N, C-alpha and C positions, 0 to 999 in steps of 0.2 A: 022696390023703388030704385030708380036709376039716378045716378049722380049727374050733374050738369057737365058740360064740356070743360076740359081743363085749359083749353086755349081756343082762341077765336082767330079767324082769318078775315081781314077786311080787304076786299079786292076792288080796284078801280080800273076802268078801262077808258081809253080815248079811241074814238073811231073816226072814219072818214065821213061819216054822216049817220043819220038815224033810220035809214030805209034799207032793210035787207033786200027788198025787191030791186033796188038800184045797185046791188052788189057792194054796199058799204061794208067795210072791214075794220077790224081792230088794228090800231097803229101803235098802241102803248098799253102795257099792263103793269100795274103796281100792286104789291101784296104787302100788308103789314100784319104781323102776327102779334096777338095780345094775350096776356094771361087773364084769368078771371077778374082781376082787379083793374084791368084796362092798361096795364103797363106793357110797353112795347118789348117783345122778346126777339123779334127778327123782322127784317125787311128784304124785299126783293123786287126789282123792276127791270123791265127791258122794253126797248123799242121793238116794234114788229113791222116787218116788211109786208104791206098789204097786197103786194103784187098788182097794184093798180095806182091810178092817180090819187093823190092825197086830198084833192078838193081844195077848199079855201085854207091855205096854210097859215094865214095870219090868226085864225081862230085858236089854233092849238099851240102855235109857236114851234111847230115841227116843220122840217124841210124835207123835200124829196131826197136831197143828198144825205140827210141824217138817218133816214130809214133804209136807204139803198142796200147797205150791207148788214142790216139787222136780220135776225132769224125770221122765218115765216111762222104763222100761227101753228101750222102743222108741226113745226120743229119744237115748239114750246108747249104744245097741248098736253103732252104726257106729264110735264111738270105741274100743270094746273089741274089735271084730272083726278089725282089722288087727293089725299087729305093734306092741305097745305100746312096744317099744324104739325104734321110729322116731320117737316123739314126745318124746323126751328133749331 
């Protein structure tokens, strides 16, 4: 028998849209780490430069100026690819 996870990672993303065929991209990532009881043990978030137009900016409350100097997804992908619970 294996025991359940000791921690959970809840990940939320904001995107330029919902159609990858239109080259929509991630513009914000947020991660909340929780213990088995649901208590927050860590948080991390970043804006992401989508390297394209943001689309309707009023929907997300983000601006092109706000993401211009943010890291690209390629630059943060390694931080998300592993087990986020290891980084609490």
